[in-house]
C-alpha positions in Angstrom: 8.5 9.7 11.9 5.0 9.6 10.3 4.0 13.0 11.7 7.1 14.7 10.4 6.6 13.2 6.9 3.0 14.3 6.8 4.0 17.8 7.9 6.7 18.0 5.2 4.3 16.8 2.5 1.6 19.4 3.5 4.2 22.2 3.4 5.5 21.0 0.0 1.9 21.1 -1.3 1.4 24.7 -0.2 -0.5 24.2 3.0 0.1 27.0 5.5 -2.5 27.0 8.2 -1.0 24.0 10.1 -1.0 23.3 13.8 1.2 20.6 15.3 2.2 20.0 18.9 4.6 17.6 20.5 3.8 15.2 23.3 5.7 17.5 25.7 3.3 20.3 24.8 0.1 18.3 24.8 -0.4 15.0 26.6 -2.9 13.2 24.5 -3.5 10.7 27.3 -5.2 13.5 29.3 -8.8 13.8 28.2 -9.4 17.3 29.6 -6.4 18.9 28.1 -7.1 17.4 24.7 -10.7 18.6 24.7 -9.7 22.1 25.8 -7.0 22.3 23.1 -9.5 21.3 20.3 -12.2 23.7 21.7 -9.7 26.5 21.6 -8.1 25.9 18.2 -11.2 24.7 16.3 -9.4 22.7 13.6 -11.1 21.9 10.3 -9.4 18.6 10.2 -7.3 16.3 12.4 -4.7 13.8 11.4 -4.0 11.4 14.2 -0.4 10.1 13.7 0.2 9.7 17.5 0.7 6.3 19.1 2.8 4.3 21.5 4.7 2.0 19.1 7.4 -0.6 19.2 8.5 -4.0 18.0 7.9 -7.5 19.3 10.1 -7.0 22.4 8.4 -3.8 23.5 4.9 -5.2 22.9 5.7 -8.3 25.0 7.2 -6.4 27.8 4.6 -3.6 28.2 1.2 -5.1 27.1 -0.8 -2.8 29.4 0.8 0.4 28.3 0.4 -0.6 24.6 -3.3 -1.2 25.1 -4.2 1.6 27.5 -2.1 4.5 26.3 -3.0 3.9 22.7 -6.7 3.8 23.6 -6.4 7.0 25.6 -4.6 8.8 22.9 -7.0 7.9 20.1 -10.2 8.0 22.1 -9.4 11.5 23.5 -8.7 12.8 20.0 -11.6 11.2 18.3 -14.2 12.1 20.9 -12.9 15.6 21.3 -13.0 16.0 17.6 -16.6 14.8 17.4 -17.7 17.1 20.3 -15.8 20.0 18.8 -17.5 19.8 15.5 -14.4 18.7 13.5 -15.7 17.4 10.1 -12.6 15.6 8.9 -10.6 13.1 10.9 -7.9 10.7 9.6 -6.9 7.9 12.0 -3.7 6.0 11.3 -3.6 2.3 12.4 -1.5 -0.7 11.5 -1.7 -3.9 9.5 -1.5 -5.8 12.8 -5.2 -5.3 13.3 -5.9 -8.2 11.0 -6.1 -11.8 12.2 -2.8 -13.7 12.4 -3.9 -16.4 9.9 -6.1 -14.3 7.6 -5.9 -15.1 3.9 -3.3 -13.1 1.9 -3.3 -10.4 0.8 -5.1 -8.8 3.7 -8.5 -7.2 2.7 -10.3 -4.6 4.8 -13.2 -7.0 5.3 -11.0 -9.5 7.1 -11.1 -7.4 10.2 -12.4 -9.3 13.3 -12.6 -12.6 11.5 -10.1 -14.5 13.6 -7.5 -14.5 16.4 -4.8 -11.8 16.4 -1.0 -12.4 16.5 -0.1 -12.8 20.2 3.1 -10.8 20.0 1.3 -7.5 19.3 -2.4 -8.1 20.2 -2.5 -5.3 22.8 -1.5 -2.7 20.2 -3.8 -4.3 17.7 -6.8 -4.3 20.0 -6.3 -0.6 20.7 -6.1 0.3 17.0 -9.2 -1.8 16.2 -11.2 0.2 18.7 -10.1 3.4 17.0 -11.1 2.0 13.6 -14.5 1.1 15.0 -14.9 4.5 16.7 -14.4 6.3 13.4 -16.8 3.9 11.6 -19.4 4.5 14.2 -19.1 8.3 13.9 -19.5 8.0 10.1 -22.7 5.9 10.5 -24.3 7.8 13.4 -23.2 11.4 12.7 -22.3 11.3 9.0 -18.9 12.9 9.5 -15.9 12.2 7.2 -13.8 10.1 9.6 -11.4 7.8 7.8 -9.0 5.0 9.0 -5.9 4.3 7.1 -4.1 1.0 7.8 -0.5 1.2 6.7 1.8 -1.8 6.2 5.2 -1.7 7.9 6.6 1.9 7.7 10.2 3.0 7.7 12.1 6.1 6.7 13.8 9.2 7.9 13.3 10.1 11.6 12.6 6.4 12.4 13.3 4.9 15.8 16.7 3.1 15.8 16.7 2.2 19.5 17.4 -1.6 19.5 15.2 -2.2 22.5 12.1 -0.7 21.0 12.5 -0.3 17.2 10.8 -2.2 14.4 12.6 -4.8 12.3 14.0 -2.6 9.4 15.6 0.2 11.4 16.9 -2.3 13.9 18.6 -4.2 11.1 20.0 -1.1 9.6 21.7 -0.2 12.9 22.9 -3.7 13.6 24.5 -4.2 10.2 26.1 -0.7 10.4 27.5 -1.2 13.8 28.7 -4.7 12.9 30.5 -3.3 9.8 32.2 -0.7 12.0 33.2 -3.5 14.4 35.4 -5.3 11.8 32.4 -6.9 10.0 31.4 -8.8 13.1 28.6 -11.4 12.8 25.0 -10.0 13.0 22.4 -12.0 15.1 18.8 -11.6 14.0 15.6 -13.0 15.6 13.7 -16.0 14.3 14.1 -18.1 11.2 14.1 -15.4 8.6 11.2 -17.0 6.7 8.3 -14.7 7.6 7.3 -12.3 4.8 6.8 -8.6 5.3 5.8 -5.6 3.2 7.4 -2.2 3.7 6.3 1.3 2.8 8.5 4.4 2.8 7.1 7.0 5.1 6.9 9.7 2.5 4.5 7.5 0.4 2.4 7.1 3.5 2.3 10.8 3.9 1.1 11.2 0.3 -1.7 8.7 1.1 -2.8 10.8 4.1 -2.9 14.0 2.1 -4.9 12.1 -0.6 -7.4 11.1 2.0 -7.5 14.6 3.4 -8.2 16.2 0.0 -10.8 13.7 -1.1 -14.0 12.4 0.4 -13.5 8.6 0.3 -16.6 6.4 0.1 -15.7 3.9 2.9 -14.3 4.2 6.4 -11.3 1.8 6.2 -8.5 1.6 3.7 -5.2 -0.3 3.5 -2.1 1.5 2.5 0.9 -0.4 1.1 2.9 -1.6 -1.9 1.4 -5.1 -2.6 5.0 -6.3 -2.7 6.7 -8.3 0.1 9.8 -10.3 0.8 11.2 -12.6 3.4 13.0 -11.2 6.5 16.0 -13.1 5.2 15.9 -11.3 1.9 15.4 -8.0 3.7 18.5 -8.7 5.8 20.5 -9.4 2.6 19.3 -6.1 1.0 20.3 -4.1 4.1 23.6 -5.9 4.4 24.4 -4.9 0.8 23.4 -1.2 1.3 25.3 -0.9 4.6 28.4 -2.6 3.2 28.6 -5.3 5.9 30.6 -8.3 4.9 30.3 -10.6 7.9 28.1 -13.5 8.9 24.3 -13.4 9.5 23.2 -15.7 12.4 19.5 -16.5 12.9 18.4 -17.1 16.5 15.6 -19.6 16.1 14.8 -19.4 19.8 13.3 -16.0 19.2 9.7 -15.6 17.9 9.0 -15.0 14.2 5.6 -13.2 14.6 2.9 -13.4 11.9 4.0 -15.7 9.0 3.0 -13.2 6.4 1.3 -9.7 6.2 0.7 -8.5 2.7 -1.9 -5.7 2.2 -4.6 -5.7 -0.4 -4.7 -2.1 -1.5 -7.0 -2.4 -4.5 -9.6 -0.1 -2.9 -7.2 2.8 -2.6 -5.6 2.1 -6.0 -9.0 2.2 -7.6 -9.5 5.7 -6.1 -6.2 7.0 -7.6 -3.4 6.6 -5.0 -0.2 4.5 -5.5 3.2 4.3 -3.9 6.2 5.7 -5.7 9.4 4.8 -3.8 10.8 1.3 -4.2 12.3 -0.6 -1.3 16.0 -0.4 -2.1 15.7 3.4 -2.8 13.8 3.9 0.4 16.3 1.9 2.5 19.2 3.9 0.9 17.5 7.2 1.8 16.9 5.9 5.4 20.5 4.8 5.8 21.9 8.1 4.6 19.7 9.9 7.1 20.8 7.5 9.8 24.5 8.1 9.1 23.9 11.9 9.2 22.2 11.7 12.6 24.0 8.8 14.3 25.6 11.0 16.9 22.2 12.2 18.2 21.1 8.6 18.8 24.2 7.8 20.8 23.8 11.0 22.9 20.1 10.1 23.8 21.1 6.6 24.8 24.0 7.6 27.0 
């Protein structure tokens, strides 16, 4: 999702000398093949949008894979970039790197000041190591390596698999399928009280290009909207957009996750970047894309 959005944005802005490869073409977990690829291609800049991602269920079920595979992907790219003389590297992380009970909104300096949220600590630990690797390279080798920490992302080409997707796309699919099933009740995890912030993926892509085109003075920047809402409110917005008219049931036996995750993005704002797409507009765009591609999801899952 993120890689596609960045690619589209670069094309729209007139970039032509672009190189992108899929995981089938280049296994980023393989150190030798990554190093050989970067040595051969000699890129001026690398944007690392690759990761093994998923929601609470996937993180709980596959802790080792979320820790190890993400570290392999990012470490191979970062170290090969350094050894290959790449001057610009943009590493994409996640707001889950911050402590579970950190003050809100989350400032960059809160990193490593407290315990992580248990439901995604393996992914968070991997991303923290990537942030620190980029910071170390800036300090030791004076290269322009930047870490961007987005809030919860959503948008076109999102993952709508109910076993591995994040909360917003999972809700979109659940409400749509329930509407199609005579407005059947929709069961959602937790209490609905946690608060979350969401950023449309095209806005994230704009932030990446902003970091690409400018030499930013620090190594770590949050990317978000500085606007959040409860999961219950999110469900109501999605229910309205999808046209579902049935009951919403909250399964309190399921975990809520972090109580609140709101990003402080004052540093990036001060440099000139700000999001453009509001939540309702972004969800509507995502739902329209989902409807146009729903057959492809079902074919993959069969």
